[in-house]
C-alpha positions in Angstrom: 88.1 102.2 113.8 91.0 101.4 111.5 89.7 103.7 108.8 89.4 106.5 111.4 93.0 105.9 112.4 94.1 106.0 108.8 92.2 109.3 108.3 93.8 110.8 111.4 97.2 109.9 110.0 96.6 111.6 106.7 95.0 114.7 108.0 97.7 115.2 110.7 100.4 115.0 108.1 98.7 117.7 106.0 98.1 119.8 109.1 101.8 119.6 110.3 103.1 120.7 106.9 100.5 123.4 106.6 101.4 124.8 110.0 105.1 124.9 109.1 104.3 126.6 105.8 102.3 129.3 107.8 105.4 129.8 110.0 107.4 130.7 107.0 105.3 133.9 106.5 102.4 135.2 104.5 103.9 134.6 101.1 104.9 131.0 101.7 101.6 130.3 103.4 99.6 131.7 100.4 101.8 129.8 97.9 101.3 126.6 99.9 97.5 126.9 100.1 97.2 127.6 96.4 99.5 124.7 95.5 97.6 122.4 97.8 94.2 123.4 96.3 95.7 122.9 92.8 96.7 119.4 93.9 93.2 118.7 95.1 91.8 119.6 91.7 94.4 117.6 89.7 93.8 114.4 91.6 90.0 114.2 91.7 90.1 111.9 88.7 92.5 109.7 90.6 90.2 109.5 93.6 87.4 108.2 91.3 89.9 105.6 90.0 90.5 104.5 93.6 86.8 104.2 94.3 86.4 102.1 91.1 89.3 99.9 92.0 88.0 99.4 95.5 84.5 98.5 94.3 85.5 96.2 91.5 88.0 94.4 93.7 85.5 93.9 96.5 83.0 92.5 94.1 85.5 90.1 92.6 86.7 88.9 96.1 83.1 88.3 97.2 82.1 86.5 94.1 81.1 82.8 94.3 84.4 81.9 92.6 87.0 84.7 93.1 89.5 84.8 90.3 93.0 85.8 91.2 93.9 86.8 87.7 91.0 89.2 87.5 91.8 90.7 90.9 95.4 91.3 89.7 94.1 92.9 86.5 91.9 95.3 88.5 94.8 96.4 90.6 97.1 96.8 87.6 94.6 98.8 85.7 93.8 101.0 88.7 97.5 101.9 89.0 97.9 102.5 85.2 94.8 104.8 85.0 95.4 106.6 88.3 99.1 107.2 87.8 98.7 107.9 84.1 96.0 110.4 84.5 97.9 112.2 87.3 101.1 112.2 85.1 99.2 113.7 82.1 97.5 116.4 84.3 100.7 117.3 86.1 102.6 117.4 82.8 100.0 119.7 81.3 100.1 121.9 84.4 103.9 122.1 84.3 103.9 123.2 80.6 101.3 125.9 81.3 102.6 126.8 84.8 103.2 130.5 84.2 99.7 131.2 82.8 98.2 129.0 85.6 100.0 130.7 88.4 99.1 134.2 87.2 95.5 133.2 87.0 95.5 132.1 90.6 97.2 135.1 92.2 98.2 138.6 91.1 100.9 138.9 93.9 104.3 138.7 92.3 106.0 137.3 95.4 103.4 134.5 95.7 103.7 133.8 92.0 107.5 133.5 92.3 107.1 131.2 95.4 104.6 129.0 93.5 106.8 128.6 90.4 109.8 127.5 92.6 107.8 124.8 94.4 105.6 123.7 91.6 107.8 120.8 90.3 107.7 119.2 93.8 104.0 119.8 94.0 103.4 118.1 90.6 105.7 115.2 91.6 103.6 114.7 94.7 100.5 114.7 92.6 101.8 112.0 90.3 102.7 109.8 93.3 99.3 110.6 94.8 97.6 109.4 91.7 99.3 106.0 92.1 98.8 105.9 95.9 95.0 106.4 95.5 94.3 103.1 93.6 96.8 101.2 95.8 94.9 102.3 98.9 91.7 101.5 97.1 93.0 98.0 96.4 93.8 97.5 100.1 90.4 98.6 101.2 88.7 96.7 98.4 90.5 93.6 99.6 89.2 94.4 103.2 92.8 94.8 104.3 91.9 97.6 106.8 94.9 97.1 109.1 97.4 97.3 106.2 95.7 100.4 104.9 96.0 102.1 108.3 99.5 100.9 108.9 100.7 102.1 105.5 99.2 105.6 106.1 100.8 105.8 109.6 104.2 104.8 108.3 103.8 107.5 105.6 102.7 110.0 108.2 105.6 109.3 110.5 108.0 109.6 107.5 106.6 112.9 106.5 106.3 114.5 109.9 109.8 113.1 110.8 111.3 114.8 107.8 109.6 118.1 108.8 111.0 117.7 112.3 114.6 117.1 111.0 114.4 120.2 108.8 112.9 122.3 111.6 115.9 121.6 113.8 118.2 123.0 111.0 116.4 126.3 111.1 114.5 128.5 108.7 116.9 128.1 105.8 116.4 124.3 105.7 112.7 124.5 106.4 111.8 126.0 103.0 108.6 125.6 101.0 110.2 123.2 98.5 111.5 121.1 101.4 108.0 121.0 102.9 106.6 119.8 99.6 109.4 117.2 99.4 107.9 115.7 102.6 104.6 115.3 100.8 106.5 113.5 98.0 107.9 111.2 100.8 104.4 110.8 102.2 103.1 109.3 98.9 106.3 107.3 98.1 105.9 105.5 101.4 102.2 104.9 100.8 103.0 103.4 97.3 105.9 101.3 98.5 104.2 99.8 101.6 100.9 99.3 99.8 102.4 97.6 96.9 104.6 95.5 99.1 101.5 94.3 101.0 99.6 93.5 97.8 102.5 91.7 96.2 103.2 89.7 99.3 99.9 87.9 98.9 99.5 87.7 102.7 96.5 90.0 103.1 92.9 89.0 103.5 
């Protein structure tokens, strides 16, 4: 039930931002969809890191004699690999952004919109690369309630920021600002997840 609640929080945040991007018009909507799909591709390796972190941590915790130092090592390595891989992939994407954007769409207006928002997109992906193994550590440690709470706090932060910009009108609710809410989403996930892990109060 807690994992379902966590999934609902994540999907609803993506849905709200996608809806607002669609309201900005066809160009913004197309740019948003392409950037979102690009983000999915660049973070697949980070998802595998999260799964590995979750599996290794669960195995260590359920061992006959769990070793705290080994558990800490697993979490640290997950963060290093996930965040590092996302940073390398995002950096490479940023360097070749013009060639990449022109390979994804031939529409000049969509290309221009993507180039404007791409730095925020890639910042979100680096943070997502760190958030994945942190979430994996929470779930590997059987800390389902903290994993769900962390995601809901992130969702409320993201959707709340969207609501604030929505009240300010179309000028404030731009595509870069919408992607800034995704950055906020992953920042909150990282901060709350790490705080829970470092507190030593979980299962």
